[in-house]
C-alpha positions as CSV (number, residue, x, y, z in Angstrom):
1,M,7.7,10.4,-4.6
2,A,8.6,7.3,-6.2
3,E,10.8,4.8,-5.4
4,D,12.3,1.7,-7.0
5,F,11.5,-1.2,-5.0
6,D,10.1,-3.8,-6.0
7,S,7.4,-5.3,-4.4
8,I,4.7,-8.3,-5.0
9,C,0.7,-7.5,-3.3
10,P,0.1,-9.8,-1.0
11,F,-3.6,-9.4,-2.7
12,C,-3.5,-10.5,-6.0
13,N,-0.4,-10.8,-6.4
14,Y,0.8,-7.7,-9.1
15,H,4.6,-6.8,-9.5
16,H,5.3,-3.4,-8.6
17,D,9.0,-1.7,-10.3
18,A,8.3,1.0,-7.8
19,V,6.3,2.2,-4.2
20,S,6.0,5.0,-2.7
21,A,3.9,4.9,1.5
22,A,0.4,6.1,1.7
23,R,2.0,8.5,4.5
24,S,5.0,8.4,5.3
25,D,6.9,11.7,6.9
26,T,10.4,9.8,4.6
27,D,11.6,9.3,1.3
28,F,11.1,5.9,1.3
29,P,9.0,3.9,3.3
30,D,9.9,2.0,6.3
31,D,8.7,-1.8,7.8
32,G,4.8,-0.6,9.0
33,D,3.9,1.6,6.3
34,A,0.5,1.3,3.8
35,T,0.7,1.6,0.1
36,L,-2.8,0.9,-2.4
37,C,-1.8,-1.8,-4.7
38,I,-2.4,0.1,-8.2
39,S,-3.5,-2.6,-10.0
40,C,-6.1,-3.8,-7.0
41,G,-6.6,-0.9,-4.5
42,R,-6.2,-2.9,-1.1
43,F,-3.9,-1.9,0.8
44,C,-1.1,-3.4,1.4
45,V,1.9,-3.5,4.7
46,F,5.6,-2.9,3.6
47,D,7.8,-5.4,5.2
48,R,10.9,-6.2,3.8
49,D,10.6,-10.5,5.8
50,A,7.8,-10.3,3.4
51,R,7.7,-12.3,-0.1
52,G,7.6,-9.5,-1.9
53,G,8.1,-7.0,0.6
54,L,4.8,-6.5,1.4
55,R,1.9,-8.0,3.3
56,K,-1.8,-8.1,4.4
57,P,-2.3,-5.7,7.0
58,T,-3.3,-7.2,10.5
59,K,-7.3,-6.6,11.9
60,K,-5.9,-3.4,14.1
61,E,-3.9,-2.2,10.5
62,Q,-7.1,-2.4,8.2
63,R,-9.4,-1.0,11.3
64,S,-6.6,1.9,11.2
65,L,-6.2,2.3,7.5
66,D,-10.8,1.9,7.1
67,R,-11.0,4.9,9.8
68,D,-7.7,7.5,8.3
69,E,-9.7,10.0,6.2
70,D,-7.3,10.7,3.6
71,L,-6.8,7.0,2.9
72,V,-10.8,6.0,2.3
73,K,-10.1,9.8,0.0
74,L,-7.6,7.9,-2.3
75,T,-9.3,4.6,-2.5
76,N,-12.9,6.4,-4.0
77,A,-10.3,8.1,-6.5
78,W,-8.6,5.4,-6.8
79,K,-11.9,3.0,-8.1
80,T,-13.0,6.8,-10.7
81,L,-9.8,6.2,-11.8
82,R,-10.2,2.3,-12.6
83,Q,-13.9,3.1,-14.2
């Protein structure tokens, strides 16, 4: 479920007015949770201290995201919808 939370993608600067974590056990994303930008299709990481509330993943986080089969499927679905 998406929650009201203004955020800005650190890759494309798209302004989101609601967010949800790609994987989370809580209703609202925690710092360190990843989300998919609906504009550019890149994964960002929640960080309330970052400008816009999102940051680029570290190299280690990106490797983990790239290996997650469910997130790969999510990215592929996003690409299909964007065509």
